[in-house]
BAZA-757382 format. One record per residue: residue in three letters; x negated, y, z of N, C-alpha, C in turn; residue number from 1. Coordinates in nm, 2 decimals, decimal comma. Layout:
BEGIN
   rest      n.x      n.y      n.z     ca.x     ca.y     ca.z      c.x      c.y      c.z    nr
    ala        X        Y        Z        X        Y        Z        X        Y        Z   NUM
...
//
This chain:
BEGIN
   rest      n.x      n.y      n.z     ca.x     ca.y     ca.z      c.x      c.y      c.z    nr
    met     1,94    -3,68    -5,10     1,93    -3,83    -5,06     2,07    -3,89    -5,07     1
    ile     2,07    -4,02    -5,08     2,20    -4,09    -5,09     2,21    -4,18    -4,97     2
    leu     2,31    -4,15    -4,89     2,33    -4,23    -4,76     2,41    -4,35    -4,79     3
    glu     2,34    -4,46    -4,79     2,40    -4,59    -4,84     2,48    -4,65    -4,72     4
    lys     2,43    -4,66    -4,60     2,50    -4,72    -4,49     2,48    -4,64    -4,37     5
    ile     2,58    -4,65    -4,28     2,58    -4,58    -4,15     2,60    -4,69    -4,05     6
    thr     2,49    -4,72    -3,98     2,49    -4,83    -3,89     2,52    -4,80    -3,74     7
    ser     2,61    -4,87    -3,68     2,63    -4,87    -3,54     2,58    -4,99    -3,48     8
    ser     2,51    -4,98    -3,37     2,44    -5,10    -3,31     2,48    -5,13    -3,17     9
    asp     2,48    -5,26    -3,14     2,49    -5,31    -3,00     2,63    -5,32    -2,95    10
    met     2,73    -5,35    -3,03     2,86    -5,39    -2,99     2,85    -5,53    -2,92    11
    arg     2,94    -5,55    -2,83     2,93    -5,68    -2,75     3,07    -5,74    -2,72    12
    glu     3,06    -5,84    -2,64     3,18    -5,92    -2,62     3,29    -5,85    -2,54    13
    tyr     3,27    -5,73    -2,48     3,37    -5,66    -2,42     3,44    -5,57    -2,52    14
    asn     3,40    -5,56    -2,64     3,47    -5,49    -2,75     3,57    -5,58    -2,82    15
    thr     3,67    -5,51    -2,88     3,77    -5,58    -2,95     3,74    -5,60    -3,10    16
    ile     3,73    -5,72    -3,15     3,69    -5,74    -3,29     3,78    -5,67    -3,39    17
    glu     3,91    -5,67    -3,36     4,01    -5,61    -3,45     3,98    -5,46    -3,47    18
    asp     3,92    -5,39    -3,37     3,89    -5,25    -3,38     3,78    -5,23    -3,49    19
    phe     3,69    -5,33    -3,50     3,58    -5,31    -3,60     3,63    -5,35    -3,74    20
    ile     3,72    -5,44    -3,75     3,78    -5,47    -3,88     3,85    -5,35    -3,94    21
    thr     3,94    -5,29    -3,85     4,01    -5,17    -3,89     3,91    -5,06    -3,93    22
    phe     3,81    -5,04    -3,85     3,70    -4,94    -3,86     3,63    -4,96    -4,00    23
    gly     3,59    -5,09    -4,02     3,51    -5,12    -4,14     3,59    -5,10    -4,27    24
    lys     3,72    -5,13    -4,26     3,81    -5,11    -4,38     3,83    -4,96    -4,41    25
    leu     3,83    -4,88    -4,30     3,85    -4,73    -4,32     3,72    -4,67    -4,38    26
    tyr     3,61    -4,72    -4,33     3,48    -4,67    -4,38     3,39    -4,78    -4,44    27
    pro     3,40    -4,81    -4,57     3,33    -4,92    -4,63     3,18    -4,91    -4,61    28
    asn     3,12    -4,79    -4,59     2,98    -4,77    -4,57     2,93    -4,79    -4,43    29
    ala     3,03    -4,82    -4,34     2,99    -4,85    -4,20     2,93    -4,99    -4,19    30
    glu     2,83    -5,00    -4,11     2,77    -5,14    -4,08     2,76    -5,16    -3,93    31
    phe     2,79    -5,28    -3,89     2,79    -5,31    -3,75     2,68    -5,41    -3,72    32
    ala     2,59    -5,37    -3,63     2,46    -5,45    -3,60     2,47    -5,51    -3,46    33
    ile     2,45    -5,64    -3,45     2,45    -5,71    -3,32     2,30    -5,73    -3,28    34
    gln     2,27    -5,70    -3,15     2,14    -5,73    -3,10     2,13    -5,87    -3,05    35
    ala     2,04    -5,95    -3,11     2,03    -6,09    -3,08     1,90    -6,13    -3,01    36
    his     1,91    -6,18    -2,89     1,79    -6,22    -2,82     1,84    -6,30    -2,70    37
    pro     1,75    -6,39    -2,65     1,79    -6,47    -2,52     1,78    -6,37    -2,40    38
    pro     1,84    -6,40    -2,29     1,90    -6,53    -2,26     2,05    -6,54    -2,28    39
    lys     2,11    -6,42    -2,32     2,26    -6,42    -2,33     2,32    -6,45    -2,47    40
    phe     2,23    -6,50    -2,56     2,28    -6,52    -2,70     2,27    -6,66    -2,74    41
    tyr     2,26    -6,75    -2,64     2,26    -6,89    -2,67     2,40    -6,94    -2,71    42
    lys     2,41    -7,05    -2,78     2,54    -7,11    -2,82     2,62    -7,14    -2,70    43
    tyr     2,75    -7,12    -2,71     2,86    -7,14    -2,61     2,86    -7,02    -2,50    44
    gln     2,76    -6,93    -2,50     2,77    -6,82    -2,41     2,87    -6,72    -2,47    45
    pro     2,93    -6,63    -2,39     3,03    -6,54    -2,44     2,99    -6,45    -2,55    46
    arg     2,87    -6,39    -2,54     2,82    -6,30    -2,64     2,80    -6,36    -2,77    47
    tyr     2,74    -6,48    -2,77     2,72    -6,55    -2,89     2,85    -6,60    -2,96    48
    glu     2,94    -6,65    -2,88     3,07    -6,70    -2,93     3,15    -6,58    -2,99    49
    trp     3,14    -6,46    -2,92     3,21    -6,34    -2,97     3,15    -6,30    -3,10    50
    thr     3,02    -6,31    -3,11     2,95    -6,27    -3,24     2,99    -6,36    -3,35    51
    asn     2,99    -6,49    -3,32     3,03    -6,59    -3,42     3,17    -6,57    -3,47    52
    thr     3,26    -6,53    -3,38     3,40    -6,50    -3,42     3,40    -6,37    -3,50    53
    phe     3,32    -6,27    -3,46     3,31    -6,15    -3,54     3,26    -6,18    -3,68    54
    ala     3,16    -6,26    -3,69     3,11    -6,29    -3,82     3,21    -6,36    -3,91    55
    thr     3,29    -6,45    -3,85     3,40    -6,51    -3,93     3,50    -6,41    -3,98    56
    ala     3,53    -6,31    -3,89     3,62    -6,20    -3,93     3,56    -6,12    -4,04    57
    cys     3,43    -6,09    -4,03     3,37    -6,01    -4,14     3,36    -6,09    -4,27    58
    lys     3,35    -6,22    -4,26     3,35    -6,30    -4,38     3,48    -6,28    -4,46    59
    val     3,59    -6,29    -4,39     3,72    -6,28    -4,45     3,75    -6,14    -4,50    60
    asn     3,71    -6,04    -4,42     3,75    -5,90    -4,44     3,64    -5,82    -4,52    61
    asn     3,53    -5,88    -4,55     3,42    -5,82    -4,62     3,37    -5,69    -4,55    62
    ile     3,34    -5,71    -4,42     3,29    -5,60    -4,34     3,14    -5,61    -4,34    63
    asn     3,06    -5,50    -4,33     2,92    -5,51    -4,33     2,87    -5,54    -4,19    64
    met     2,79    -5,65    -4,18     2,73    -5,69    -4,05     2,58    -5,72    -4,06    65
    ala     2,51    -5,68    -3,95     2,37    -5,70    -3,95     2,33    -5,76    -3,81    66
    leu     2,21    -5,82    -3,81     2,16    -5,87    -3,68     2,02    -5,80    -3,66    67
    his     2,00    -5,76    -3,53     1,88    -5,70    -3,49     1,81    -5,80    -3,39    68
    ile     1,69    -5,85    -3,43     1,62    -5,95    -3,36     1,52    -5,89    -3,26    69
    asn     1,53    -5,94    -3,13     1,44    -5,88    -3,03     1,38    -5,99    -2,95    70
    gly     1,28    -5,95    -2,86     1,23    -6,04    -2,76     1,16    -6,16    -2,81    71
    pro     1,18    -6,27    -2,74     1,11    -6,40    -2,78     1,15    -6,45    -2,92    72
    trp     1,27    -6,42    -2,96     1,31    -6,46    -3,10     1,24    -6,38    -3,20    73
    arg     1,21    -6,25    -3,18     1,13    -6,18    -3,27     0,99    -6,23    -3,27    74
    asp     0,94    -6,26    -3,15     0,80    -6,32    -3,14     0,79    -6,44    -3,23    75
    asp     0,88    -6,54    -3,21     0,88    -6,66    -3,29     0,88    -6,64    -3,44    76
    met     0,97    -6,55    -3,48     0,98    -6,52    -3,62     0,85    -6,46    -3,68    77
    cys     0,79    -6,36    -3,60     0,67    -6,29    -3,65     0,54    -6,37    -3,63    78
    ser     0,54    -6,45    -3,53     0,41    -6,53    -3,51     0,41    -6,66    -3,57    79
    asn     0,53    -6,73    -3,57     0,53    -6,87    -3,61     0,62    -6,90    -3,73    80
    gly     0,70    -6,80    -3,78     0,79    -6,82    -3,89     0,91    -6,91    -3,85    81
    ile     0,94    -6,91    -3,72     1,05    -6,99    -3,66     1,17    -6,90    -3,64    82
    ile     1,29    -6,94    -3,69     1,41    -6,87    -3,67     1,49    -6,95    -3,56    83
    ala     1,54    -6,89    -3,46     1,62    -6,95    -3,35     1,74    -7,01    -3,42    84
    pro     1,79    -7,13    -3,37     1,90    -7,20    -3,43     2,03    -7,11    -3,43    85
    glu     2,05    -7,04    -3,32     2,17    -6,95    -3,31     2,16    -6,84    -3,42    86
    val     2,04    -6,79    -3,45     2,03    -6,68    -3,55     2,04    -6,74    -3,69    87
    lys     1,98    -6,86    -3,71     1,99    -6,93    -3,84     2,13    -6,96    -3,88    88
    his     2,21    -7,01    -3,78     2,35    -7,04    -3,81     2,42    -6,91    -3,87    89
    leu     2,40    -6,80    -3,80     2,46    -6,68    -3,85     2,41    -6,63    -3,99    90
    met     2,28    -6,65    -4,00     2,22    -6,61    -4,13     2,27    -6,69    -4,25    91
    asp     2,31    -6,82    -4,22     2,35    -6,91    -4,32     2,50    -6,90    -4,36    92
    leu     2,57    -6,82    -4,28     2,72    -6,80    -4,31     2,74    -6,73    -4,44    93
    arg     2,83    -6,78    -4,52     2,86    -6,72    -4,65     3,00    -6,67    -4,66    94
    arg     3,01    -6,56    -4,74     3,15    -6,51    -4,78     3,21    -6,60    -4,89    95
    asp     3,33    -6,57    -4,92     3,40    -6,65    -5,02     3,33    -6,62    -5,16    96
    asn     3,27    -6,50    -5,18     3,21    -6,47    -5,30     3,07    -6,52    -5,31    97
    gly     3,02    -6,59    -5,21     2,89    -6,65    -5,21     2,78    -6,57    -5,14    98
    gly     2,81    -6,45    -5,11     2,71    -6,36    -5,04     2,70    -6,39    -4,90    99
    his     2,59    -6,35    -4,83     2,57    -6,38    -4,69     2,66    -6,28    -4,61   100
    val     2,72    -6,33    -4,50     2,79    -6,25    -4,41     2,70    -6,15    -4,35   101
    ile     2,58    -6,20    -4,30     2,48    -6,11    -4,25     2,40    -6,05    -4,36   102
    gly     2,43    -5,92    -4,40     2,37    -5,86    -4,51     2,23    -5,81    -4,48   103
    arg     2,20    -5,78    -4,36     2,07    -5,73    -4,32     2,02    -5,78    -4,19   104
    ile     1,89    -5,81    -4,18     1,82    -5,85    -4,06     1,72    -5,75    -4,02   105
    gln     1,73    -5,69    -3,90     1,62    -5,60    -3,86     1,54    -5,67    -3,75   106
    ile     1,41    -5,68    -3,77     1,32    -5,74    -3,67     1,25    -5,62    -3,60   107
    asn     1,28    -5,61    -3,47     1,24    -5,49    -3,39     1,09    -5,51    -3,34   108
    ile     1,00    -5,49    -3,43     0,86    -5,51    -3,40     0,80    -5,41    -3,31   109
    asn     0,87    -5,29    -3,30     0,82    -5,18    -3,22     0,88    -5,18    -3,08   110
    gly     0,96    -5,27    -3,05     1,03    -5,27    -2,92     0,96    -5,37    -2,82   111
    gly     0,95    -5,33    -2,69     0,91    -5,42    -2,59     0,76    -5,46    -2,60   112
    asn     0,73    -5,59    -2,58     0,60    -5,64    -2,58     0,53    -5,63    -2,71   113
    gln     0,41    -5,57    -2,72     0,34    -5,54    -2,84     0,23    -5,65    -2,86   114
    glu     0,22    -5,74    -2,77     0,10    -5,83    -2,78     0,12    -5,95    -2,87   115
    tyr     0,23    -5,98    -2,92     0,26    -6,10    -3,00     0,18    -6,08    -3,13   116
    met     0,14    -6,20    -3,18     0,07    -6,20    -3,31     0,17    -6,18    -3,43   117
    phe     0,13    -6,10    -3,53     0,21    -6,08    -3,64     0,15    -6,15    -3,76   118
    asn     0,21    -6,26    -3,80     0,16    -6,34    -3,91     0,23    -6,30    -4,04   119
    ala     0,18    -6,21    -4,12     0,25    -6,16    -4,23     0,29    -6,27    -4,33   120
    asn     0,21    -6,37    -4,35     0,25    -6,48    -4,44     0,37    -6,56    -4,40   121
    arg     0,38    -6,58    -4,27     0,49    -6,66    -4,22     0,62    -6,57    -4,22   122
    val     0,60    -6,45    -4,19     0,72    -6,36    -4,21     0,77    -6,35    -4,35   123
    ala     0,67    -6,34    -4,44     0,70    -6,33    -4,59     0,78    -6,46    -4,63   124
    asp     0,74    -6,57    -4,57     0,81    -6,70    -4,61     0,95    -6,70    -4,57   125
    ile     0,99    -6,64    -4,45     1,12    -6,62    -4,41     1,20    -6,53    -4,51   126
    ile     1,14    -6,42    -4,54     1,20    -6,33    -4,63     1,24    -6,39    -4,77   127
    arg     1,14    -6,47    -4,82     1,16    -6,54    -4,95     1,27    -6,65    -4,94   128
    glu     1,29    -6,70    -4,82     1,39    -6,81    -4,80     1,53    -6,75    -4,81   129
    tyr     1,54    -6,62    -4,78     1,67    -6,55    -4,79     1,66    -6,43    -4,88   130
    pro     1,65    -6,45    -5,01     1,63    -6,33    -5,10     1,75    -6,24    -5,11   131
    asp     1,87    -6,28    -5,06     1,98    -6,19    -5,07     2,01    -6,11    -4,94   132
    ile     1,93    -6,14    -4,84     1,94    -6,06    -4,72     1,83    -5,95    -4,72   133
    glu     1,86    -5,83    -4,68     1,76    -5,73    -4,67     1,70    -5,73    -4,53   134
    phe     1,57    -5,75    -4,53     1,49    -5,75    -4,40     1,43    -5,61    -4,37   135
    ile     1,45    -5,57    -4,25     1,41    -5,44    -4,20     1,32    -5,45    -4,08   136
    phe     1,21    -5,37    -4,08     1,12    -5,37    -3,98     1,10    -5,22    -3,92   137
    gln     1,11    -5,21    -3,79     1,09    -5,08    -3,72     0,95    -5,03    -3,77   138
    tyr     0,95    -4,90    -3,79     0,82    -4,84    -3,82     0,79    -4,72    -3,73   139
    thr     0,67    -4,72    -3,68     0,60    -4,61    -3,63     0,45    -4,62    -3,67   140
    pro     0,37    -4,52    -3,66     0,23    -4,53    -3,70     0,16    -4,65    -3,63   141
    ala     0,20    -4,69    -3,51     0,14    -4,80    -3,44     0,17    -4,93    -3,51   142
    gln     0,27    -4,94    -3,60     0,30    -5,06    -3,68     0,24    -5,06    -3,82   143
    tyr     0,16    -4,96    -3,85     0,11    -4,95    -3,99     0,04    -5,07    -4,04   144
    glu    -0,05    -5,13    -3,95    -0,13    -5,24    -4,00    -0,04    -5,36    -4,02   145
    arg     0,06    -5,38    -3,94     0,15    -5,49    -3,96     0,23    -5,48    -4,09   146
    val     0,29    -5,37    -4,11     0,37    -5,35    -4,23     0,28    -5,35    -4,36   147
    thr     0,16    -5,30    -4,35     0,07    -5,30    -4,46     0,03    -5,45    -4,50   148
    ala     0,01    -5,53    -4,39    -0,02    -5,67    -4,42     0,09    -5,74    -4,48   149
    leu     0,22    -5,71    -4,44     0,33    -5,77    -4,50     0,35    -5,72    -4,64   150
    asp     0,32    -5,60    -4,67     0,33    -5,54    -4,80     0,24    -5,62    -4,90   151
    lys     0,12    -5,65    -4,85     0,02    -5,72    -4,94     0,07    -5,86    -4,98   152
    thr     0,16    -5,92    -4,90     0,22    -6,05    -4,94     0,31    -6,04    -5,06   153
    gly     0,35    -5,92    -5,10     0,45    -5,91    -5,21     0,59    -5,92    -5,16   154
    ala     0,62    -5,94    -5,03     0,75    -5,96    -4,98     0,83    -5,83    -5,00   155
    lys     0,96    -5,85    -5,02     1,05    -5,74    -5,03     1,11    -5,71    -4,89   156
    phe     1,09    -5,58    -4,84     1,15    -5,55    -4,71     1,17    -5,40    -4,71   157
    ser     1,24    -5,35    -4,60     1,27    -5,21    -4,58     1,21    -5,17    -4,44   158
    leu     1,20    -5,04    -4,42     1,15    -4,99    -4,29     1,25    -4,90    -4,23   159
    leu     1,25    -4,90    -4,09     1,34    -4,81    -4,02     1,24    -4,72    -3,93   160
    tyr     1,24    -4,59    -3,97     1,16    -4,50    -3,89     1,23    -4,47    -3,76   161
    asp     1,16    -4,52    -3,65     1,22    -4,50    -3,51     1,10    -4,47    -3,42   162
    ala     1,07    -4,35    -3,41     0,95    -4,31    -3,33     0,97    -4,34    -3,18   163
    ser     1,09    -4,35    -3,13     1,11    -4,38    -2,99     1,11    -4,53    -2,96   164
    gly     1,10    -4,61    -3,06     1,10    -4,76    -3,03     1,23    -4,81    -2,97   165
    gly     1,34    -4,76    -3,01     1,47    -4,81    -2,96     1,52    -4,74    -2,84   166
    arg     1,45    -4,63    -2,79     1,49    -4,57    -2,67     1,59    -4,45    -2,69   167
    gly     1,63    -4,43    -2,81     1,73    -4,33    -2,83     1,69    -4,19    -2,82   168
    lys     1,56    -4,16    -2,86     1,51    -4,02    -2,85     1,49    -3,97    -2,99   169
    thr     1,53    -3,84    -3,01     1,52    -3,78    -3,14     1,37    -3,74    -3,17   170
    pro     1,31    -3,77    -3,28     1,17    -3,74    -3,31     1,16    -3,59    -3,33   171
    asp     1,04    -3,54    -3,30     1,01    -3,40    -3,32     1,01    -3,36    -3,47   172
    glu     0,97    -3,46    -3,55     0,95    -3,43    -3,69     0,99    -3,56    -3,77   173
    tyr     1,05    -3,54    -3,89     1,09    -3,65    -3,98     0,99    -3,65    -4,10   174
    tyr     0,96    -3,77    -4,14     0,87    -3,79    -4,25     0,94    -3,86    -4,37   175
    gly     0,88    -3,83    -4,49     0,93    -3,90    -4,61     0,89    -4,05    -4,61   176
    pro     0,92    -4,12    -4,71     0,89    -4,27    -4,72     0,74    -4,30    -4,69   177
    val     0,72    -4,39    -4,61     0,58    -4,44    -4,57     0,52    -4,52    -4,69   178
    met     0,60    -4,60    -4,75     0,56    -4,68    -4,86     0,65    -4,66    -4,98   179
    gln     0,60    -4,63    -5,09     0,69    -4,59    -5,20     0,77    -4,71    -5,25   180
    asn     0,72    -4,83    -5,23     0,79    -4,95    -5,28     0,88    -5,02    -5,18   181
    his     0,90    -4,95    -5,06     0,99    -5,01    -4,96     1,08    -4,90    -4,90   182
    lys     1,21    -4,92    -4,91     1,31    -4,83    -4,87     1,30    -4,80    -4,72   183
    met     1,33    -4,67    -4,68     1,31    -4,64    -4,54     1,44    -4,57    -4,49   184
    gly     1,49    -4,62    -4,37     1,60    -4,55    -4,30     1,55    -4,48    -4,18   185
    tyr     1,65    -4,42    -4,10     1,61    -4,33    -3,99     1,70    -4,36    -3,87   186
    ser     1,63    -4,36    -3,75     1,70    -4,38    -3,63     1,63    -4,29    -3,52   187
    gly     1,69    -4,30    -3,40     1,63    -4,23    -3,29     1,72    -4,11    -3,24   188
    gly     1,80    -4,13    -3,14     1,87    -4,02    -3,08     1,99    -3,97    -3,16   189
    ile     2,04    -4,04    -3,25     2,15    -4,00    -3,34     2,28    -4,02    -3,26   190
    ser     2,36    -3,92    -3,26     2,49    -3,92    -3,19     2,60    -3,86    -3,27   191
    pro     2,73    -3,88    -3,23     2,84    -3,81    -3,30     2,82    -3,66    -3,31   192
    glu     2,76    -3,61    -3,20     2,74    -3,46    -3,19     2,63    -3,40    -3,28   193
    asn     2,53    -3,48    -3,31     2,42    -3,43    -3,38     2,39    -3,49    -3,52   194
    val     2,48    -3,59    -3,56     2,45    -3,66    -3,68     2,44    -3,58    -3,80   195
    glu     2,52    -3,48    -3,82     2,51    -3,39    -3,94     2,39    -3,31    -3,94   196
    tyr     2,35    -3,26    -3,82     2,22    -3,18    -3,81     2,10    -3,27    -3,85   197
    ile     2,10    -3,40    -3,80     1,99    -3,49    -3,83     1,99    -3,52    -3,98   198
    leu     2,11    -3,54    -4,03     2,11    -3,57    -4,18     2,06    -3,46    -4,26   199
    asp     2,08    -3,33    -4,22     2,02    -3,22    -4,28     1,87    -3,22    -4,28   200
    arg     1,82    -3,26    -4,16     1,67    -3,27    -4,14     1,61    -3,38    -4,23   201
    val     1,67    -3,49    -4,23     1,62    -3,61    -4,31     1,63    -3,57    -4,46   202
    asn     1,74    -3,51    -4,50     1,76    -3,47    -4,63     1,65    -3,38    -4,69   203
    met     1,59    -3,30    -4,60     1,48    -3,21    -4,64     1,35    -3,28    -4,68   204
    val     1,33    -3,41    -4,63     1,21    -3,48    -4,65     1,22    -3,59    -4,76   205
    leu     1,34    -3,60    -4,81     1,36    -3,71    -4,91     1,40    -3,66    -5,05   206
    pro     1,37    -3,73    -5,15     1,41    -3,69    -5,29     1,56    -3,70    -5,30   207
    ser     1,62    -3,63    -5,39     1,77    -3,62    -5,40     1,83    -3,76    -5,43   208
    asp     1,75    -3,84    -5,50     1,81    -3,97    -5,54     1,76    -4,09    -5,45   209
    tyr     1,70    -4,06    -5,34     1,65    -4,16    -5,25     1,76    -4,22    -5,17   210
    val     1,77    -4,36    -5,18     1,87    -4,43    -5,11     1,82    -4,47    -4,97   211
    thr     1,90    -4,43    -4,86     1,86    -4,45    -4,73     1,98    -4,48    -4,64   212
    trp     1,95    -4,50    -4,51     2,06    -4,52    -4,41     2,02    -4,46    -4,28   213
    ile     2,11    -4,46    -4,18     2,09    -4,41    -4,05     2,14    -4,52    -3,95   214
    asp     2,08    -4,52    -3,83     2,12    -4,62    -3,73     2,13    -4,56    -3,60   215
    ala     2,24    -4,57    -3,53     2,26    -4,52    -3,39     2,29    -4,63    -3,30   216
    glu     2,25    -4,61    -3,17     2,28    -4,71    -3,07     2,30    -4,65    -2,94   217
    lys     2,20    -4,60    -2,87     2,21    -4,55    -2,73     2,32    -4,44    -2,72   218
    lys     2,33    -4,35    -2,81     2,42    -4,24    -2,81     2,56    -4,27    -2,84   219
    leu     2,58    -4,40    -2,88     2,72    -4,45    -2,90     2,78    -4,51    -2,78   220
    gln     2,70    -4,52    -2,67     2,75    -4,58    -2,55     2,84    -4,48    -2,47   221
    asn     2,94    -4,53    -2,40     3,02    -4,45    -2,31     2,93    -4,40    -2,20   222
    pro     2,92    -4,27    -2,18     2,83    -4,22    -2,07     2,86    -4,26    -1,93   223
    tyr     2,99    -4,31    -1,91     3,03    -4,35    -1,77     3,01    -4,50    -1,75   224
    thr     3,03    -4,58    -1,86     3,02    -4,73    -1,84     2,89    -4,78    -1,90   225
    gly     2,82    -4,71    -1,99     2,70    -4,76    -2,05     2,73    -4,87    -2,16   226
    arg     2,86    -4,88    -2,19     2,90    -4,98    -2,29     2,92    -4,92    -2,43   227
    phe     2,91    -5,00    -2,53     2,93    -4,95    -2,67     3,08    -4,90    -2,68   228
    asp     3,09    -4,78    -2,73     3,22    -4,71    -2,73     3,27    -4,70    -2,88   229
    val     3,37    -4,77    -2,91     3,42    -4,77    -3,05     3,46    -4,63    -3,10   230
    ala     3,52    -4,56    -3,01     3,57    -4,42    -3,04     3,45    -4,33    -3,08   231
    arg     3,34    -4,34    -3,00     3,22    -4,26    -3,03     3,16    -4,31    -3,16   232
    ala     3,16    -4,44    -3,19     3,10    -4,49    -3,31     3,19    -4,44    -3,43   233
    leu     3,32    -4,44    -3,42     3,40    -4,40    -3,52     3,38    -4,25    -3,56   234
    glu     3,36    -4,17    -3,45     3,34    -4,03    -3,47     3,20    -4,00    -3,54   235
    tyr     3,10    -4,08    -3,50     2,97    -4,07    -3,56     2,98    -4,10    -3,71   236
    val     3,05    -4,21    -3,75     3,06    -4,25    -3,89     3,15    -4,15    -3,96   237
    arg     3,25    -4,10    -3,90     3,34    -4,00    -3,97     3,26    -3,87    -4,00   238
    arg     3,18    -3,82    -3,90     3,10    -3,70    -3,93     2,99    -3,72    -4,03   239
    ala     2,93    -3,84    -4,03     2,83    -3,87    -4,13     2,90    -3,87    -4,27   240
    asn     3,02    -3,93    -4,28     3,09    -3,93    -4,41     3,13    -3,78    -4,45   241
    asn     3,16    -3,70    -4,35     3,19    -3,56    -4,38     3,07    -3,50    -4,45   242
    trp     2,95    -3,53    -4,39     2,83    -3,47    -4,45     2,81    -3,52    -4,59   243
    ile     2,83    -3,65    -4,62     2,82    -3,70    -4,75     2,91    -3,62    -4,85   244
    his     3,03    -3,60    -4,81     3,13    -3,53    -4,90     3,09    -3,38    -4,92   245
    arg     3,02    -3,32    -4,83     2,98    -3,18    -4,85     2,87    -3,17    -4,95   246
    gln     2,79    -3,28    -4,97     2,68    -3,28    -5,06     2,72    -3,29    -5,20   247
    arg     2,85    -3,33    -5,23     2,89    -3,36    -5,36     2,93    -3,23    -5,44   248
//
């Protein structure tokens, strides 16, 4: 398999933006994903203003940045095709070369409330509005009908296999691609300590030329503060890159 991106998730306003710029320049395949949802992500609130500043820094420094959409904002996107203004502002930011600052949008359809309606046609309309952004949807067997309906619209999207639904648990078993025409990444319980072992396991179920990515969140938190730990994220990305080099 070809590991395209190594994603670290849920950095926040208590982290130092300069650390991520240095980090991203050291490892160009590192991606930094911000969790976006109310009530703490509205305009003028500290988390949103920090994210907006981070996005501006990524624009200038060409750092990989993603948004992960949760809660009511996910519901609005999936049910009504409505993008929250705070999210749309970030999605519309452009780099000097014309590309989007936010390269990927992950819509966490498997997290939290499962009762919202999933309108595949309206979701597809959003995806078509932003053809240069990669849209990702969490996948477990419980989401099969939703992603199948979206596939039937002809929309381009990717899947993230996360059996724990964002709870940071390692799955008992890894599976190959669910849909041959949609790229799939892997998440769930990945840490600096186990990332190479997990990559070995994922590598066993994927073709040698399959392009994929991994995403870690819970295990990147400091065990004492519960906050995103840049040092742990750096070690996670370093070890994942060591794994890549060993495959060559």
